[in-house]
C-alpha positions as CSV (number, residue, x, y, z in Angstrom):
1,X,-28.8,116.2,-69.2
2,X,-27.0,113.2,-67.6
3,X,-24.0,115.3,-66.9
4,X,-26.1,118.0,-65.2
5,X,-27.8,115.4,-63.1
6,X,-24.5,113.8,-62.2
7,X,-23.1,117.1,-60.9
8,X,-26.4,117.8,-59.0
9,X,-26.5,114.5,-57.2
10,X,-22.8,114.5,-56.7
11,X,-23.1,117.9,-55.1
12,X,-26.0,116.7,-52.9
13,X,-24.0,113.7,-51.8
14,X,-20.9,115.8,-51.1
15,X,-22.9,118.4,-49.1
16,X,-24.7,115.7,-47.1
17,X,-21.5,113.9,-46.4
18,X,-19.9,117.1,-45.0
19,X,-23.1,117.7,-43.0
20,X,-22.8,114.2,-41.4
21,X,-19.4,115.3,-40.0
22,X,-20.1,118.9,-39.0
23,X,-23.6,118.4,-37.5
24,X,-23.8,118.8,-33.7
25,X,-27.0,116.7,-33.3
26,X,-26.6,113.0,-34.0
27,X,-30.1,112.6,-35.3
28,X,-29.6,115.3,-38.0
29,X,-26.3,113.6,-38.8
30,X,-28.0,110.3,-39.4
31,X,-30.6,112.1,-41.6
32,X,-27.8,113.7,-43.7
33,X,-26.3,110.2,-44.0
34,X,-29.6,108.9,-45.5
35,X,-29.7,111.8,-47.9
36,X,-26.1,111.1,-48.9
37,X,-26.9,107.4,-49.5
38,X,-29.9,108.2,-51.6
39,X,-27.9,110.7,-53.7
40,X,-25.2,107.9,-54.3
41,X,-28.1,105.6,-55.4
42,X,-29.3,108.3,-57.8
43,X,-25.7,108.4,-59.1
44,X,-25.8,104.7,-59.7
45,X,-29.0,105.1,-61.7
46,X,-27.5,107.8,-63.9
47,X,-24.5,105.4,-64.5
48,X,-27.0,102.8,-65.6
49,X,-26.5,100.4,-62.7
50,X,-30.1,100.0,-61.4
51,X,-29.4,96.8,-59.4
52,X,-26.6,98.5,-57.4
53,X,-28.9,101.5,-56.9
54,X,-31.7,99.3,-55.5
55,X,-29.2,97.5,-53.2
56,X,-28.0,100.9,-52.1
57,X,-31.5,102.0,-51.1
58,X,-32.7,98.7,-49.6
59,X,-29.6,97.8,-47.7
60,X,-27.9,101.0,-46.7
61,X,-30.6,103.7,-46.7
62,X,-33.2,101.2,-45.5
63,X,-31.9,98.5,-43.2
64,X,-28.7,99.9,-41.8
65,X,-30.0,103.4,-41.3
66,X,-33.0,102.1,-39.5
67,X,-30.6,100.3,-37.2
68,X,-28.6,103.5,-36.7
69,X,-31.8,105.5,-36.0
70,X,-33.0,102.8,-33.5
71,X,-29.7,103.2,-31.6
72,X,-30.0,107.0,-31.7
73,X,-33.5,106.9,-30.4
74,X,-32.4,104.6,-27.5
75,X,-29.9,107.3,-26.6
76,X,-32.8,109.8,-26.2
77,X,-31.8,112.8,-28.3
78,X,-35.2,114.4,-27.7
79,X,-34.6,115.3,-24.1
80,X,-35.8,118.8,-23.0
81,X,-32.4,120.3,-23.5
82,X,-32.3,119.2,-27.1
83,X,-35.9,120.1,-27.9
84,X,-35.2,123.7,-26.9
85,X,-33.1,124.1,-30.0
86,X,-35.6,122.7,-32.4
87,X,-36.4,125.0,-35.3
88,X,-39.6,125.3,-37.2
89,X,-38.0,126.2,-40.5
90,X,-36.6,122.7,-40.8
91,X,-40.0,121.4,-41.7
92,X,-40.4,123.9,-44.4
93,X,-37.0,123.3,-45.7
94,X,-37.8,119.6,-46.0
95,X,-40.8,120.3,-48.0
96,X,-38.8,122.6,-50.4
97,X,-36.0,120.0,-50.8
98,X,-38.6,117.3,-51.4
99,X,-40.2,119.2,-54.2
100,X,-36.8,120.0,-55.7
101,X,-35.7,116.4,-55.5
102,X,-39.0,115.3,-57.2
103,X,-38.5,117.8,-59.9
104,X,-35.0,116.5,-60.6
105,X,-35.9,112.8,-60.4
106,X,-38.9,112.9,-62.7
107,X,-36.9,113.6,-65.9
108,X,-34.4,111.1,-64.8
109,X,-37.0,108.3,-64.2
110,X,-39.0,109.1,-67.3
111,X,-35.9,108.9,-69.6
112,X,-34.6,105.6,-68.1
113,X,-35.1,102.7,-70.4
114,X,-34.5,99.3,-68.7
115,X,-34.7,97.4,-72.1
116,X,-31.9,99.4,-73.7
117,X,-28.9,97.4,-74.5
118,X,-25.7,98.5,-72.8
119,X,-22.6,99.3,-74.8
120,X,-20.5,96.4,-73.5
121,X,-22.4,93.2,-72.9
122,X,-20.0,91.8,-70.3
123,X,-18.2,93.6,-67.4
124,X,-14.8,92.4,-66.3
125,X,-15.2,89.6,-63.7
126,X,-18.4,88.3,-65.1
127,X,-20.8,90.4,-63.1
128,X,-22.9,91.9,-65.9
129,X,-26.2,90.3,-64.8
130,X,-27.9,89.9,-61.5
131,X,-27.7,86.1,-61.8
132,X,-23.9,86.2,-62.3
133,X,-23.6,88.6,-59.4
134,X,-25.6,86.3,-57.1
135,X,-23.6,83.3,-58.1
136,X,-20.4,85.1,-57.4
137,X,-21.6,86.5,-54.1
138,X,-22.7,83.1,-52.8
139,X,-19.9,81.0,-54.2
140,X,-16.6,83.1,-54.1
141,X,-17.6,85.7,-51.4
142,X,-19.8,83.6,-49.2
143,X,-17.5,84.0,-46.1
144,X,-17.3,87.9,-46.1
145,X,-21.1,87.9,-46.8
146,X,-21.9,85.7,-43.7
147,X,-19.3,87.6,-41.6
148,X,-21.1,90.8,-42.4
149,X,-24.4,89.3,-41.3
150,X,-22.9,88.0,-38.0
151,X,-21.4,91.5,-37.4
152,X,-24.8,93.1,-37.9
153,X,-26.5,90.6,-35.6
154,X,-23.8,91.2,-32.9
155,X,-24.6,95.0,-33.2
156,X,-28.3,94.3,-32.7
157,X,-27.6,92.1,-29.7
158,X,-25.3,94.8,-28.3
159,X,-28.1,97.4,-28.6
160,X,-30.6,95.2,-26.9
161,X,-28.2,94.6,-24.0
162,X,-27.3,98.2,-23.6
163,X,-31.0,99.2,-23.6
164,X,-31.9,96.7,-21.0
165,X,-29.2,98.1,-18.6
166,X,-30.8,101.6,-18.8
167,X,-34.2,100.4,-17.8
């Protein structure tokens, strides 16, 4: 069952990643990227890495994609020329895909046992637990972590500055 789910979510991630590149509309490309990131999080769940899956959803599919969508909305993709090409069937396709995703996720989530002991208690590098991961992140990798936060802050400031010039 795990192998089948791995191939299903791997295929979803691959199709969504290709759709990010080939999509003509930037908004639909961002939506495809969110689907891809969620599929990768499901792959992490299948591989028994729930912390990394949660980080994938919270940080990437949550925070960073909200920032991307905010920038896209500032660029006004819903002008009259873009709205002419809007198709009704996309709403129906979203409902069908949501039901399929729910049908696939329910067996996965009901079979997941967080109290099951893994085969190897310690991963190379000492990152087996969340506590060890946090200590390593804020001790050894503090500089790259802070540089990333400064980079994201600079991107937010850039969006605000660019949006003020248009007004």
